ROVEX-483627 format. One record per residue (C-alpha): residue number from 1; residue in three letters; x, y, z. Coordinates in steps of 0.02 Angstrom, whole numbers, padded with zeros to 5 digits, always signed. Layout:
REM residues N
<num=NUM&residu=ALA&xx=X&yy=Y&zz=Z> .
...
REM end
This chain:
REM residues 88
<num=1&residu=MET&xx=-00017&yy=+01392&zz=-00589> .
<num=2&residu=TYR&xx=-00128&yy=+01402&zz=-00435> .
<num=3&residu=SER&xx=-00131&yy=+01544&zz=-00309> .
<num=4&residu=LEU&xx=-00101&yy=+01496&zz=-00128> .
<num=5&residu=LEU&xx=-00210&yy=+01556&zz=+00016> .
<num=6&residu=LEU&xx=-00189&yy=+01519&zz=+00201> .
<num=7&residu=THR&xx=-00332&yy=+01540&zz=+00323> .
<num=8&residu=LYS&xx=-00299&yy=+01647&zz=+00475> .
<num=9&residu=SER&xx=-00290&yy=+01493&zz=+00587> .
<num=10&residu=ALA&xx=-00170&yy=+01402&zz=+00468> .
<num=11&residu=SER&xx=-00057&yy=+01554&zz=+00468> .
<num=12&residu=LYS&xx=-00056&yy=+01558&zz=+00658> .
<num=13&residu=GLU&xx=-00019&yy=+01372&zz=+00665> .
<num=14&residu=LEU&xx=+00127&yy=+01395&zz=+00545> .
<num=15&residu=ASP&xx=+00197&yy=+01535&zz=+00653> .
<num=16&residu=GLY&xx=+00192&yy=+01422&zz=+00806> .
<num=17&residu=LEU&xx=+00305&yy=+01289&zz=+00730> .
<num=18&residu=THR&xx=+00493&yy=+01275&zz=+00747> .
<num=19&residu=THR&xx=+00601&yy=+01348&zz=+00609> .
<num=20&residu=LYS&xx=+00643&yy=+01175&zz=+00542> .
<num=21&residu=GLN&xx=+00460&yy=+01121&zz=+00539> .
<num=22&residu=SER&xx=+00397&yy=+01283&zz=+00461> .
<num=23&residu=SER&xx=+00527&yy=+01279&zz=+00323> .
<num=24&residu=ALA&xx=+00476&yy=+01100&zz=+00279> .
<num=25&residu=ILE&xx=+00292&yy=+01150&zz=+00279> .
<num=26&residu=ILE&xx=+00324&yy=+01304&zz=+00172> .
<num=27&residu=LYS&xx=+00421&yy=+01199&zz=+00048> .
<num=28&residu=ARG&xx=+00276&yy=+01074&zz=+00031> .
<num=29&residu=ILE&xx=+00144&yy=+01210&zz=+00022> .
<num=30&residu=SER&xx=+00240&yy=+01304&zz=-00112> .
<num=31&residu=ALA&xx=+00246&yy=+01146&zz=-00217> .
<num=32&residu=LEU&xx=+00056&yy=+01142&zz=-00215> .
<num=33&residu=ARG&xx=+00053&yy=+01297&zz=-00325> .
<num=34&residu=GLU&xx=+00122&yy=+01196&zz=-00471> .
<num=35&residu=ASN&xx=+00024&yy=+01036&zz=-00439> .
<num=36&residu=PRO&xx=-00106&yy=+01034&zz=-00299> .
<num=37&residu=ARG&xx=-00132&yy=+00846&zz=-00318> .
<num=38&residu=VAL&xx=+00048&yy=+00796&zz=-00280> .
<num=39&residu=ILE&xx=+00101&yy=+00617&zz=-00248> .
<num=40&residu=GLY&xx=+00069&yy=+00582&zz=-00065> .
<num=41&residu=ALA&xx=-00082&yy=+00696&zz=-00050> .
<num=42&residu=LYS&xx=-00240&yy=+00600&zz=-00008> .
<num=43&residu=LYS&xx=-00420&yy=+00654&zz=-00018> .
<num=44&residu=LEU&xx=-00508&yy=+00650&zz=+00149> .
<num=45&residu=GLN&xx=-00645&yy=+00521&zz=+00158> .
<num=46&residu=GLY&xx=-00817&yy=+00600&zz=+00143> .
<num=47&residu=ARG&xx=-00746&yy=+00777&zz=+00123> .
<num=48&residu=ASP&xx=-00683&yy=+00891&zz=-00014> .
<num=49&residu=GLU&xx=-00516&yy=+00927&zz=+00070> .
<num=50&residu=TYR&xx=-00348&yy=+00842&zz=+00048> .
<num=51&residu=LYS&xx=-00215&yy=+00797&zz=+00175> .
<num=52&residu=LEU&xx=-00029&yy=+00804&zz=+00152> .
<num=53&residu=ARG&xx=+00092&yy=+00726&zz=+00274> .
<num=54&residu=VAL&xx=+00252&yy=+00814&zz=+00326> .
<num=55&residu=GLY&xx=+00331&yy=+00709&zz=+00464> .
<num=56&residu=ASP&xx=+00212&yy=+00710&zz=+00613> .
<num=57&residu=LEU&xx=+00121&yy=+00862&zz=+00544> .
<num=58&residu=ARG&xx=-00027&yy=+00864&zz=+00426> .
<num=59&residu=ILE&xx=-00079&yy=+00999&zz=+00304> .
<num=60&residu=ILE&xx=-00266&yy=+01003&zz=+00267> .
<num=61&residu=TYR&xx=-00308&yy=+01099&zz=+00109> .
<num=62&residu=GLY&xx=-00440&yy=+01121&zz=-00024> .
<num=63&residu=ILE&xx=-00427&yy=+01148&zz=-00211> .
<num=64&residu=ASP&xx=-00537&yy=+01265&zz=-00312> .
<num=65&residu=ASP&xx=-00501&yy=+01222&zz=-00494> .
<num=66&residu=ALA&xx=-00621&yy=+01354&zz=-00561> .
<num=67&residu=LEU&xx=-00527&yy=+01496&zz=-00473> .
<num=68&residu=LYS&xx=-00358&yy=+01407&zz=-00481> .
<num=69&residu=GLU&xx=-00335&yy=+01421&zz=-00292> .
<num=70&residu=VAL&xx=-00264&yy=+01310&zz=-00157> .
<num=71&residu=ILE&xx=-00331&yy=+01353&zz=+00016> .
<num=72&residu=VAL&xx=-00236&yy=+01288&zz=+00168> .
<num=73&residu=TYR&xx=-00357&yy=+01264&zz=+00313> .
<num=74&residu=MET&xx=-00254&yy=+01178&zz=+00446> .
<num=75&residu=ILE&xx=-00074&yy=+01138&zz=+00491> .
<num=76&residu=ASP&xx=-00057&yy=+01036&zz=+00649> .
<num=77&residu=TYR&xx=+00003&yy=+00873&zz=+00723> .
<num=78&residu=ARG&xx=-00083&yy=+00716&zz=+00663> .
<num=79&residu=LYS&xx=-00182&yy=+00682&zz=+00820> .
<num=80&residu=GLN&xx=-00244&yy=+00860&zz=+00837> .
<num=81&residu=VAL&xx=-00294&yy=+00877&zz=+00654> .
<num=82&residu=TYR&xx=-00406&yy=+00725&zz=+00657> .
<num=83&residu=LYS&xx=-00486&yy=+00777&zz=+00822> .
<num=84&residu=ARG&xx=-00524&yy=+00949&zz=+00747> .
<num=85&residu=LEU&xx=-00593&yy=+00874&zz=+00587> .
<num=86&residu=ARG&xx=-00713&yy=+00763&zz=+00686> .
<num=87&residu=ARG&xx=-00784&yy=+00917&zz=+00772> .
<num=88&residu=LYS&xx=-00830&yy=+01002&zz=+00608> .
REM end
Protein backbone atom coordinates (compact mmCIF):
# COMPACT_ATOMS: atom_id res chain seq x y z
CA MET A 1 0.00 0.00 0.00
CA TYR A 2 1.29 3.43 -0.99
CA SER A 3 1.17 6.56 1.15
CA LEU A 4 -0.55 9.57 -0.38
CA LEU A 5 0.92 13.08 -0.38
CA LEU A 6 -0.63 16.26 -1.77
CA THR A 7 1.48 19.29 -2.58
CA LYS A 8 0.41 22.56 -1.03
CA SER A 9 -0.92 23.80 -4.38
CA ALA A 10 -2.86 20.57 -5.02
CA SER A 11 -4.45 20.86 -1.60
CA LYS A 12 -5.51 24.46 -2.33
CA GLU A 13 -6.89 23.43 -5.71
CA LEU A 14 -8.92 20.65 -4.07
CA ASP A 15 -10.34 23.11 -1.53
CA GLY A 16 -11.48 25.39 -4.36
CA LEU A 17 -13.68 22.75 -6.02
CA THR A 18 -17.38 22.16 -5.46
CA THR A 19 -18.39 19.48 -2.98
CA LYS A 20 -19.43 17.12 -5.77
CA GLN A 21 -16.14 17.60 -7.64
CA SER A 22 -13.96 17.29 -4.54
CA SER A 23 -15.67 14.08 -3.41
CA ALA A 24 -15.11 12.54 -6.87
CA ILE A 25 -11.45 13.62 -6.80
CA ILE A 26 -10.92 12.29 -3.27
CA LYS A 27 -12.45 8.96 -4.26
CA ARG A 28 -10.06 8.63 -7.25
CA ILE A 29 -7.02 9.78 -5.27
CA SER A 30 -7.78 7.34 -2.46
CA ALA A 31 -7.88 4.49 -4.98
CA LEU A 32 -4.31 5.37 -5.98
CA ARG A 33 -3.11 4.13 -2.58
CA GLU A 34 -3.96 0.55 -3.56
CA ASN A 35 -2.86 0.73 -7.19
CA PRO A 36 -1.17 3.92 -8.45
CA ARG A 37 -1.25 2.69 -12.04
CA VAL A 38 -5.01 2.33 -12.30
CA ILE A 39 -6.83 1.75 -15.57
CA GLY A 40 -7.37 5.14 -17.17
CA ALA A 41 -4.18 6.69 -15.80
CA LYS A 42 -1.76 7.66 -18.54
CA LYS A 43 1.89 8.57 -18.34
CA LEU A 44 2.61 12.08 -19.54
CA GLN A 45 4.70 12.17 -22.67
CA GLY A 46 8.31 13.07 -21.94
CA ARG A 47 7.71 13.33 -18.16
CA ASP A 48 7.68 11.07 -15.12
CA GLU A 49 4.19 12.09 -14.00
CA TYR A 50 0.84 10.48 -14.71
CA LYS A 51 -2.53 12.04 -15.46
CA LEU A 52 -5.90 10.83 -14.35
CA ARG A 53 -9.14 12.15 -15.75
CA VAL A 54 -12.15 12.90 -13.54
CA GLY A 55 -14.75 14.57 -15.76
CA ASP A 56 -13.32 17.89 -16.94
CA LEU A 57 -10.69 17.82 -14.20
CA ARG A 58 -7.24 16.28 -14.35
CA ILE A 59 -5.10 14.93 -11.53
CA ILE A 60 -1.36 15.09 -12.20
CA TYR A 61 0.64 12.82 -9.91
CA GLY A 62 3.94 11.03 -9.56
CA ILE A 63 4.83 7.62 -8.18
CA ASP A 64 7.87 6.83 -6.06
CA ASP A 65 8.04 3.03 -5.94
CA ALA A 66 11.14 3.00 -3.73
CA LEU A 67 9.38 4.98 -0.97
CA LYS A 68 5.92 3.61 -1.80
CA GLU A 69 4.50 7.13 -2.23
CA VAL A 70 2.01 8.76 -4.58
CA ILE A 71 2.49 12.53 -4.81
CA VAL A 72 -0.37 14.61 -6.22
CA TYR A 73 1.04 17.74 -7.87
CA MET A 74 -1.95 19.32 -9.58
CA ILE A 75 -5.73 19.16 -9.68
CA ASP A 76 -7.27 21.50 -12.20
CA TYR A 77 -9.40 21.76 -15.30
CA ARG A 78 -7.99 20.18 -18.44
CA LYS A 79 -7.10 23.39 -20.24
CA GLN A 80 -5.39 24.92 -17.21
CA VAL A 81 -3.39 21.80 -16.36
CA TYR A 82 -1.83 21.55 -19.79
CA LYS A 83 -1.02 25.27 -19.87
CA ARG A 84 0.70 24.96 -16.49
CA LEU A 85 2.62 21.87 -17.56
CA ARG A 86 3.96 23.66 -20.65
CA ARG A 87 5.38 26.41 -18.44
CA LYS A 88 7.45 23.99 -16.36
